[in-house]
C-alpha positions in Angstrom: 55.5 32.6 -69.7 54.5 29.5 -71.7 51.9 27.2 -70.1 53.1 23.6 -70.6 50.9 20.5 -70.3 52.9 17.3 -70.1 51.2 13.9 -70.5 52.5 11.5 -67.9 53.2 7.9 -68.2 50.6 5.2 -67.6 52.2 4.4 -64.3 51.4 7.9 -63.1 47.8 7.5 -64.2 47.3 5.0 -61.4 46.9 7.4 -58.6 45.6 10.7 -56.9 43.7 12.2 -53.9 40.2 12.9 -55.1 37.4 14.8 -53.5 35.4 16.0 -56.5 34.4 13.0 -58.6 30.7 13.3 -59.6 28.3 11.0 -57.9 27.3 8.1 -60.1 23.9 7.6 -61.6 22.6 4.7 -59.5 18.9 4.2 -58.6 17.9 3.8 -55.0 14.5 3.5 -53.3 15.7 5.8 -50.5 14.4 9.4 -50.5 17.9 10.5 -49.3 21.2 8.7 -49.9 24.9 9.4 -49.7 27.8 7.0 -50.1 31.4 8.1 -49.7 34.8 6.6 -49.6 36.2 7.9 -46.3 39.9 7.8 -47.1 39.6 10.0 -50.2 36.4 11.8 -49.3 35.0 10.7 -52.7 31.2 10.9 -53.2 30.1 7.6 -54.9 26.4 8.3 -54.7 24.3 11.4 -53.9 20.5 11.6 -53.8 19.2 14.8 -52.1 22.0 14.6 -49.6 21.8 18.3 -48.9 18.0 18.4 -48.4 17.0 18.6 -44.7 15.1 15.5 -43.4 13.9 14.1 -40.1 16.9 12.0 -38.9 14.9 10.2 -36.2 17.3 8.1 -34.0 20.2 8.7 -36.3 20.5 12.1 -34.5 21.6 10.1 -31.5 25.0 10.1 -33.1 25.3 13.7 -32.0 24.1 12.8 -28.5 26.7 10.2 -28.3 29.4 12.5 -29.7 28.7 15.0 -26.9 29.1 12.2 -24.3 32.3 11.0 -26.0 33.9 14.5 -25.8 33.2 14.7 -22.0 34.8 11.3 -21.5 37.8 12.1 -23.6 38.4 15.4 -21.8 38.5 13.6 -18.5 35.6 15.6 -17.0 33.5 12.5 -17.0 34.3 8.8 -16.2 32.7 5.6 -17.6 32.1 4.6 -14.0 30.2 7.8 -13.1 26.5 7.2 -12.3 23.6 9.3 -13.6 20.2 9.5 -12.0 17.1 8.5 -14.0 14.5 11.3 -13.6 10.8 10.9 -13.8 10.8 13.0 -17.0 13.4 10.7 -18.6 11.3 7.6 -17.7 8.1 9.1 -19.0 9.6 10.4 -22.3 11.7 7.3 -23.1 10.9 4.5 -20.7 8.9 1.3 -21.2 5.6 3.2 -21.1 6.6 5.6 -23.9 6.1 3.1 -26.7 9.4 4.0 -28.3 12.9 2.4 -28.3 14.0 2.2 -24.7 16.7 0.9 -22.4 14.0 0.0 -19.8 15.5 2.3 -17.1 13.6 2.7 -13.8 12.9 6.1 -12.4 15.3 7.0 -9.6 17.8 4.4 -10.6 21.6 5.2 -10.7 23.0 4.1 -14.0 26.7 3.9 -15.0 27.8 6.0 -18.0 29.3 2.9 -19.7 25.8 1.3 -19.6 24.1 4.4 -20.8 26.5 4.5 -23.8 25.4 1.1 -24.9 21.8 1.9 -24.1 22.1 4.8 -26.7 24.3 3.0 -29.3 23.1 -0.6 -29.2 19.6 -0.3 -27.9 18.7 3.1 -29.2 17.2 4.0 -25.8 15.3 7.3 -25.7 15.4 7.1 -22.0 19.2 6.8 -22.0 19.5 9.9 -24.2 17.3 12.0 -21.9 19.2 10.9 -18.8 22.5 11.8 -20.5 21.1 15.2 -21.6 19.7 16.1 -18.2 22.8 15.1 -16.3 25.3 16.8 -18.6 23.3 20.0 -19.2 20.6 20.3 -16.6 17.7 19.7 -19.0 17.1 18.4 -22.5 16.6 21.9 -24.0 19.9 23.1 -22.8 21.6 20.0 -24.0 20.0 20.5 -27.5 21.4 24.0 -27.5 24.8 22.7 -26.8 24.4 20.1 -29.5 23.6 22.9 -32.0 26.7 24.9 -31.0 29.0 21.9 -31.3 27.4 20.8 -34.6 28.3 24.1 -36.2 31.9 23.8 -35.0 32.0 20.3 -36.5 30.8 21.5 -39.9 27.2 20.3 -39.7 25.9 23.2 -41.7 22.3 22.2 -42.2 21.3 20.5 -38.9 19.2 21.6 -36.0 18.4 19.8 -32.8 15.6 20.3 -30.3 16.0 17.1 -28.4 18.5 14.4 -27.6 16.5 11.5 -29.0 15.4 12.4 -32.6 11.7 12.1 -31.7 9.7 14.0 -34.4 9.7 17.8 -34.3 9.5 20.2 -37.3 12.5 22.1 -36.1 14.6 18.9 -35.6 16.4 18.0 -38.8 19.7 17.0 -40.4 20.9 16.2 -43.9 22.5 13.0 -45.2 25.7 15.0 -45.8 25.8 16.2 -42.2 25.2 12.7 -40.9 28.1 11.4 -43.0 30.3 14.3 -41.6 29.3 13.4 -38.1 30.0 9.7 -38.7 33.5 10.6 -39.9 34.1 12.6 -36.8 33.1 9.7 -34.5 35.2 7.2 -36.4 38.3 9.4 -36.5 38.0 11.3 -33.2 36.9 8.4 -30.9 38.2 5.0 -32.0 38.1 3.9 -28.4 34.3 4.3 -28.3 33.5 3.7 -32.0 33.9 -0.1 -31.5 30.7 -0.1 -29.4 28.8 0.6 -32.6 29.8 -2.9 -33.8 28.3 -4.7 -30.8 25.3 -6.7 -31.8 23.5 -7.0 -28.4 23.3 -5.5 -24.9 21.5 -6.7 -21.8 20.3 -4.2 -19.2 17.8 -4.7 -16.4 17.6 -8.3 -17.4 16.4 -7.5 -20.9 18.4 -8.5 -23.9 18.1 -6.3 -27.0 19.9 -6.6 -30.3 21.5 -3.9 -32.4 19.1 -2.9 -35.2 21.8 -2.2 -37.8 21.2 -5.0 -40.4 24.6 -4.8 -42.0 26.3 -6.0 -38.8 24.8 -9.5 -39.4 25.8 -9.7 -43.1 29.6 -10.6 -42.9 30.5 -7.6 -45.1 32.9 -5.7 -42.8 30.2 -3.4 -41.2 31.1 -2.0 -37.8 28.6 0.9 -37.3 26.7 3.1 -36.9 23.0 3.9 -36.2 19.5 3.1 -37.5 16.5 5.5 -37.3 12.8 5.2 -37.8 9.7 7.3 -37.2 6.4 7.3 -39.2 7.4 10.7 -40.7 11.0 9.9 -41.6 10.6 6.3 -42.7 13.4 3.8 -42.1 17.0 5.1 -42.2 20.5 4.0 -41.5 23.9 5.6 -41.1 26.4 2.8 -41.7 30.1 2.2 -42.2 32.0 -0.9 -43.4 35.6 -1.8 -44.3 36.7 -4.2 -47.0 40.3 -4.6 -48.1 41.4 -1.5 -46.2 38.7 0.7 -47.8 36.1 2.3 -45.6 32.8 3.4 -47.0 30.3 5.5 -45.0 26.6 5.5 -46.1 23.4 7.3 -45.1 20.0 6.2 -46.4 16.6 7.5 -45.2 13.0 7.4 -46.2 12.7 3.6 -46.8 9.2 2.1 -46.5 10.0 -0.9 -44.2 12.6 -2.5 -42.1 13.0 -5.1 -44.8 13.5 -2.5 -47.5 16.1 -0.7 -45.4 18.0 -3.9 -44.9 18.0 -4.8 -48.6 18.8 -1.4 -49.8 21.6 -0.9 -47.3 23.2 -4.2 -48.4 22.8 -3.4 -52.1 24.3 0.1 -51.9 27.2 -0.9 -49.7 28.0 -3.9 -51.9 27.8 -1.7 -55.0 30.2 0.8 -53.6 32.8 -1.8 -52.8 32.3 -3.7 -56.0 32.3 -0.9 -58.6 34.9 1.4 -57.3 38.6 1.1 -56.3 41.1 3.3 -54.5 44.6 3.4 -55.9 47.7 5.2 -55.0 48.7 7.4 -57.9 51.8 9.0 -56.4 53.9 8.7 -53.3 54.9 11.8 -51.4 58.1 13.2 -52.8 58.1 10.9 -55.8 59.2 12.9 -59.0 56.6 12.7 -61.8 58.2 15.2 -64.2 60.8 17.9 -64.6 60.3 21.5 -65.3 62.8 23.8 -67.0 64.3 26.5 -64.9 65.2 30.0 -66.0 68.4 31.6 -64.7 69.0 28.8 -62.2 72.1 26.9 -61.1 70.3 23.8 -62.4 68.5 23.5 -65.7 65.5 21.6 -64.3 63.6 21.0 -61.1 61.6 17.9 -60.2 57.8 18.1 -59.7 56.6 16.2 -56.7 53.5 15.9 -54.5 53.6 16.9 -50.9 51.4 14.0 -49.8 50.5 10.6 -51.1 48.0 11.0 -53.9 45.1 8.5 -53.7 42.1 8.4 -55.9 38.8 6.5 -55.8 37.2 5.9 -59.2 35.0 3.5 -61.1 37.0 0.4 -61.9 36.2 0.8 -65.6 37.5 4.4 -65.8 41.0 3.7 -64.7 42.3 2.6 -68.1 41.0 5.7 -69.9 42.1 8.3 -67.4 44.6 11.0 -68.6 47.0 12.8 -66.4 48.9 16.0 -67.3 51.4 18.2 -65.4 50.6 21.8 -66.2 53.0 24.6 -65.4 54.5 27.8 -66.8 57.9 27.2 -68.4 60.6 28.0 -67.8 60.3 28.6 -64.1 62.4 31.5 -62.9 65.0 30.9 -60.1 65.3 31.1 -57.2 63.0 28.2 -56.4 62.6 26.9 -52.8 61.9 23.3 -52.1 58.2 22.9 -51.5 57.2 25.9 -53.7 54.0 25.2 -55.6 55.0 25.4 -59.3 52.7 23.1 -61.2 49.3 21.3 -61.2 48.5 17.7 -61.8 45.3 17.5 -63.9 43.4 14.2 -64.1 40.5 13.7 -66.6 38.6 10.9 -68.1 35.2 9.5 -68.9 32.5 9.6 -66.2 34.7 11.8 -63.9 35.1 15.5 -63.4 38.5 17.1 -64.1 40.6 16.9 -60.9 43.5 19.1 -60.0 46.2 18.6 -57.4 49.2 20.8 -56.5 52.7 19.9 -57.4 55.7 21.4 -55.7 59.4 21.8 -56.3 61.3 18.6 -55.2 64.4 20.6 -54.4 65.7 24.1 -54.2 67.4 25.7 -57.2 69.5 28.8 -56.6 69.6 31.8 -58.9 72.6 32.1 -61.2 75.3 34.5 -60.2 75.5 37.9 -61.9 78.1 36.7 -64.5 76.1 33.5 -65.0 73.0 35.5 -65.9 75.0 37.6 -68.3 76.2 34.5 -70.1 72.6 33.1 -70.3 71.3 36.5 -71.6 74.1 36.6 -74.2 73.3 33.1 -75.4 69.6 33.9 -75.6 70.4 37.0 -77.6 72.2 34.8 -80.1 69.9 31.8 -80.2 66.5 33.5 -79.4 65.5 31.5 -76.4 62.1 32.5 -74.9 62.4 34.3 -71.6 59.8 34.2 -68.8 57.5 37.2 -68.2 58.7 39.7 -65.7 57.7 39.0 -62.1 
């Protein structure tokens, strides 16, 4: 068979579904950083995103996820009440010196309040209460977190507590935090909106959400800050502008001010310097491939899904698209058979490949039809495909 590469029109160059574009060279003060476009799973920035790090309170995203699952399954209700143990009060209460919901030992607290205590106030006491009431004790809850984390694709995370308090065996990567944030956003839209709440009052004490992006009028609606002396200042955040959602993780900043400034700078950079365009609609023909021994001479090449691509704004005009396939394609061909590959290339981007399928079925010629084609080829020397 002959491999054919067809250059497509500039119109076709305007779209694709991209997951492999190389992260851009962009400096950040963070020790760890990852910025992705959620719709296309495109990495915009990567700095040591696969290196384990102390996640501090950002690991409370996993604690909340475990709670969300129980609520969605119906085994738990928002109006159920959990008891605050002496242990939870000592580990995470007002006397602990860490972030707290200011729960009182022996109190009965509704689940909907505990959720906001974890998400908005970052209460360590609320996390321990949830862990003890769902799993009996915090160690058992951490073991359940680890099992579920593996199922969710968090390949380089390990939890020993529900709070994120320092422990050498408690770690996550920026990549795993982005993956977890994606799951929360997509799996629990009914609970995700809580991450955008800027304040919560419990026990007569008003506390504000520590996520600095929520106060910057840039479309931010989540997720979670973190800070310990070992980890530095961190943030897992998400924002939407013009229908595009970015998810970002930064960690290892030196101060609350530096975290705020760097978060705003990186998120603004991601929205300003990249764009997501639709290259191709599902089922839209982009080229025709010649057919061998078929009742039709050509078959249209289409994409099964809409192809969307996120790329640097400056790269779009120089991008090249090619449809690559073996020609002619032997009949019979079934609609949906993969018969070609769309290849995108250009400056500052890795080569990207997406499958193209047959847009319709093409039946094989009858016996006499094949004899006629063979006779014509014998006379005119048409190239035949390799034997299958």
